[in-house]
N, C-alpha and C positions, 0 to 999 in steps of 0.2 A: 618654832619651825626652823629647820635647817635652811639658812639663807644662802643656798648655793645649789649647784647641780654639777654633775660630772658627765663628761663626754669621752668615752673610751674609744679610741680609734686604733685599728690594727690593719695595716696594709694587706690587702688580699684575703682578709678573714672571710671564711665561708662556713655554712652550716655543716655539721658532721652528719654522716649517714645514721640511720636508725639502728644499725647493727648491734651496738652496745647500749641501746636505750638512752643514748645521749649522756652517758656517765662521763665524769671528768677524766682526762688522760694523765693527770698528775695526782700524786698522793699528798693532798694538802693536810696540814696538821689537824684541822677541824673536821675533815671528811673521813668516815669510817667504812664506807662501802667499797664495792669493787671498782677498779679503774678500767678505762677503755684502752684497747690497743691502738685505736685510731685517734689522731690529734683532735682535740675539741677546743678550738679557740673561743667559742661562745661561752662556755663555762668559765674559762679564764677571764674573759672580758667582764662578765657579770661580777665575778669576784673582785676584779681590779676596780670596778666602779665603786664598790663599797669601801675599798682601801683608799681610793682617792678622796672620798668624803670623810675619811678617818672615823668610820663608824666602829664603835667599841675599840678605840685605839689602844686602850690599856691591855687588851688581850690579843692584839693583832699578831698573826704568825705563831699562835700557840693553839693547842687543842681546845682551849676554852673560848676561842674567838666566836663571838655571837653578834655579827653586825646588825642584824634585824632586831636584836634584843632592845635596841633603843626605841623601837616602834611597837613590837609585839611582846606581850607578856604571856607566861603560861596561863592557860585557861581562856584566852581570848578566842573569839570567833573571827577567823580571817577569811576574807573573800579575795581570791585571785581572779581578776577579771581580764581575760585575754580578749583579743579581737578575732572573732570567729567568722563572721560575715556570711560565707557561702561554702558549699562543698566542692565547687569547681570554679575555675577561671579559664575559659577557653582561649583567652588572648595572651595570658602571661604566666600561667601556672599558679601554684598555691603559695610559694615562698614570698611573693609580693602581696599576697591577699590577706593572710592570717598570721597571727603570732606564732612563730615557729616553736615546736615542742622542745627543742634544745634549750630555748630561753626559759620556758616554763619549768623544765626539769631542774635547771640550776637554781632558779628562785625557790622552787618548792623544797629543795634540800635545805636551804637556809631558813625557810619558814619552819621546817620541822625542828631545826636546831633551836629556834627561838621559842617554839611552843613547848618543847621538852616533854612531849608525849601527853600534854594536857591542853585541851581546847578543841576547837572544831575548825577544819580547813575545808572551804568550799571552792570549787573551781567551776566557772560556768559563764554563760553569755546568752543573749537572745539574738541569734542571727536573723537575717531577713526571712520573711515568712515562707518563701519557697525553698529554703535550705533543707536538704535531707541530712539531719543531724547524725544519723548512723553512718552515712557515707562520708560525712566530714571527718568523723573519728577515724575511719579506716584510711581515707585518702591522705590524711596528714600524719598518720601514725600516733595520734593522741592515744589510741587504744593501748599502745605499749605502756604508756605511763599509767593508764588505768590498771593494767595487770600488775605493774611493779609497785604501785602505791595504793592499791585498792583497799588495803586494811588500815590505811592511815588518813584517808580523805573521806569526807562525808558522802554517804551514799555509794561508796566504792567506785565512783566514776565522775566524769564530767557532766555538768547539768545544763539542760536546755530550759531557759526561763520563760519561753513563750507560752501564753495561754492557748493560742491556736496556731495552726500551721496552714499554709496554702498549698493545695495540691492542684497541679495544672491538668485540666480535663480536655476533652475533645474541643477543637477550635481555639485552643490557647486560653480558655477561660480558667481563672483561678478560683478554686472553691475552698472556703474556710472549713477546717475540721479541728476538733479538739486535739490538743497535743498529748499523746499517750505517754510521753516521756516526762512530763512535768511533775516535779516533786514539791516544789516550793509554792506556798500560797502568795498572795499579794495584797497590798492595801492601797487605797486611794489617798494620795498625798496632795493637799491643797496649798497652793501658794497665794492665790488671789491677788491682793495688792502688792505682794512681793515679787510677782511674776514680771518678767521682761515684756510680757504682752499687756500688762496693766496700763491703762491710760490710752490704749488704741481705741479708735472710734468703733462703735458697734458694727457699722457698715463694713469695716475691714475685717473684723473678727468673723463675720459671716462668710468671708471669702477665704479663710484659712483652709489649706488643703494638704492632704497627703495622698499621693497617687495610689489607686486601687482600693481606696476606702471611701465610704459614703461621706459626703460633705456635711450632712446633718449630724452625723455621729461626732465628727471633729468639733462641730459647734457646741454640742452638748457639754464638752469638756473645756471649751474656751469661749466664754461669752462674758459680758459685763459683770464684774464682781466675782467671777468663778474661773480659775485657771488651775487645773488639776492633772495629775499623772497617776498611772497605775504601776506601783513600784514593787518589785519582787522582795519577798521577805529575806532572800539571800543577802540583799544589801542592807535592809533595815536592821537585821539582827547582827550585822557585822560590827566588830569593834575596830577593825583595821581593814582597809582596802588596799591591795597591791594591784595597781592599775598597769596592765601590760599591753599597751597599744602597738599597733603596726602603723606607723605614720605613712600616710598616702596623700596624694592629691584627691580632691573630692568635687564631684560635679556641681553640688549645691553649696558647699561651704568653702570651696577653694582648697583648704587643707584640713585633714582630719588627723587628730593626734590623741592626747590624753583626755581632753575635755569631751570631745565627740565620742570617744570610746565608751563613755559611761552611759550613752543612750541605751546600751544593751542591758541596763538593769530594769528596763520597762517591760512589763508582761504583755502589753497590748499596744500595737503600733498606732492605733487610731487616736491616741492621746498626744501624738507627736506632730504638730504642724511643721511642714517642710517648705511650703511656699504659699503665696497669696495669689488667688486667681486674678487674671487680667493683666493688662499692659502697665508698664511703668508710669505712663502718662495718666493713667486712671487710678493710681494708688496701689496697683498690684506689682508683683515681681515674677509672675509666671513667664513673661517674655518682655522684651524692651518696647517695641512699637505696637500700636493698635493693628490688629490683624484678624479679619473676619474668619478666615479659614481656620486659624488656630482656636478662635473662640468656639467655632462649630465642633472642631475636633475634641475640645475639652468637654463640651456638653454631651457629646456622644460617649466619651469615656465615663463621665459621671452617670449617664444612663446605664452603662454597662455595670458600673459598681453597684448601683441600686438593684439591678436585675440579679446580680450575683448574691446580694444580701437576701433577696426574697426567694432564691432558689429557682429563678426563671432562667434556666440555662439556655434555652433556645433564643430567647430575646438577648441574653448576654452575648451569645456568639454573634448574633446579627449586629449588635452595637459595636463589638470588637472589630468586625469586618469594616463597617462604615467609618469608624475612627481611624483605622489603618489607611483607608482610601483617602480620607481627608488629610492625613499626615503626608501621604505621597503627593497629593495635590499641592501642598505647600512647597515641597521640594521642587516640583515641576515649574511653579511660577517664580521661584527664586526670590522670595520676599526679602525685606531689608535685613532681618536678623534670623539666625538659625535656632534661637533659644526656645526652650519649652520646659514646662514643669519646674520652673525656678532653677534650672541647671545653667546658671551663668553668674557673672560677677555682680549683678544687680540684686541678687537674692538678699532681702532684708528680713527674712523670716527665720531661717534655720538657726542663726546665731542666737535668737531669743529662746528657742527650744533648748539649745546647748547651755545657755545661761541658767535656765530654770533647773535643768537636770544637775548642773554643777552645784547649785544652791542646795538641792535636795540631798545630794551625796554627802555634803558637809554638815547640813543642819537638821535633817529629818531624824527624829528619835525613833526608837524601836517600835513605838505605837503609831508611827506615821505622822505625828504632829511636829510641825516645824518649831525649832527652838532658836534662841538668840545666840547660843554658844555652840561650837563644833561638837558633833556627837561621835565622831570616829576619826582615827588617824589615817592619813593617806600617804602613799608612796608610789611614785611612777618609775617603771623600768621599761623604756621604749625599745622595741626591737627594730633597729635600723641597719642590721647587717645587709638586708635587702629591703628597700622601701618600695612603695607602689606609686607609679606616676601615670600620667596621661588620664585615661578614662576611669579613674577610681570613683567610688570605692568598690564597685562590683567587677569591673573589667580592667584592672590596672596592668601596666607592664612593669617588669622588674627594673630597678635602678639600684645598683650596688653602691652602698655607702659605708659598709664595714664599720659600723658604729653601734654602741649601746649607750643610751642616754638615761640618766637617773636624776630625780628631783623629788622633793616633797610637795612642791606646788605645781599642780597640773597646768595652770595658765603659763607659768614660767617655762615649763617643759615645752609647751606648744609654741611659745615665742621663739625658743631656741630652734625648734624644728623648722619653723618658717624661715629663719635665717639660713639654716643649713640647706634648705631648698632653694636658696638664692632669691627669695621673695621679700620685698619691703613689708614690714609688719603693718604699716598704715593702710595697705591695700587689701588686707584679709579681714573681713568684718568681725569674725570671732575674736581675733587677736586685738583688733582696734578697740572693740567695745569692752572686752573682759580682762585685759591685762592692765594692771594698775601701774602707772609710771613710777610711783614711789617704790613699789616692790621690785620693779625692773632695776632701778638704780641701786637698790640694796642687795641685789643678787649677784653672786660671783660664779664664774664658770671655771671649773678645773678641767683642763684638757690633757690628754696623754702627751707626755713630753714637755708640758708647759710648766710655768712657775707654780710653786706650791701654794701661793696666795691667790692664784687665779687671775682672771680679768673680769671687769664689769660685764654683766650680761648685755647691757646697752652697747658695749663695744665689741660684742662677738661679731667677727667679720661675716658679712653676707657672702655666701658662696657666689663666686663670679659666674658660674654656670647655672642658669635657671633650669630647674627640672621641667620636663615636658608637662604641659598643663592640659586639663580637659578642654575640649573645643570651646565651651562657653566661657572659659576663663583666659583664653589667649589674648583677648583684648585688654585685660586688666593692666598689662605693662604699659599700655599707651595712655592710661588714665592718670590724672594727677595724684601724687602721693599725698594723703592727708596728714602725713607727718607722724608725730608721736602718738602712742596709744593713749587711751583715756579710760578711766574706770567709769563704767556706765552705772553700775549699781553696787 
């Protein structure tokens, strides 16, 4: 593994328009296509990130340069995994919500160089259930890349890995339907004792939740001796994964980056615990303090989810109305904490799901069986030209960072993102539990304009300005820093 990462910074760098399908504006020796009339700093920065890591240094600045050839071989199946999320963001636009197509375009060109016309290239994700995938492609201009590369990518387009989608019906009720766009099958991958949920008491496992899904279905997949996920064959068949996250603040995890991005290789969301029902004092992490109104609101929501699953739409609408009234009642009485659904810094559940998915991405074989050795190569290219802050991941606001970040280790990439966000690593559960201190010490960061030998990742300066955090995480800066990270599993 390449024990380093690159952070390319260009003052004022912005995304190019879609006019020239995000082509490079310079005639690089290794590039043979048409160039764009408009300046494209994003393409330049992706290329510079490879150069800083000295990938295929022997052929650099020649027509034979193949930086991703260190990772991808001709004949490989390569999965490009962007962060799609949703087709709209009413609070801050799409640039801070999804991986920008200009980043995907640049990476795809270098993947094509590496595969040399032999192999399979898959591009896809599983956005939230209510995402309109066709609208997402149009709104982001991903469809332009489908037109340009349709004959060179699998299925001639971008893929939706969801088994089912949620359509909002009368009264705000979400109704599950089969996903007509789905191409890939999926397999159940069992972690069992290897899971980050292993060892938790059965009473807590029964309280694992994901909003809008039946609690008993979540328990089917996470109970004593059984912890499993439904994984798309797009991931399992891949020899290489190019992880293309859009780093954002996150209401449940605090920060979402490379590790959290891989949640999108799941075909069904009900396998993904997001919080534990109840107050912190009672072993839950749904909210902090005991609160009867919140408990009632949750039970009403669960009744709504059950009614949805049975197709009892009238009852579901009634439960949705009562749940909304209970939530409004809580605001009226101004209880001690505003937290709900695990959307606060006390969430002790979502990092475990992220840990399990990270293990699956690395160690699940093509047949869905977990192995002791890595089954595929990973590489991270994070789109931080504009990041998402405040109420991410669904309603973020734009935060210009003018950066592209690259690394082979997703955990180290996320550690760096956290520092760039101005946050101490010890206060973000995913970073605290999943980043190995020894790997952090062994990893060096190469920054634009910096020394060629780089600086230790542990010494990467924390941004003096903390990015705006979700409401449930603003109190985290007042909590004691637990210090260095530790390797949980």
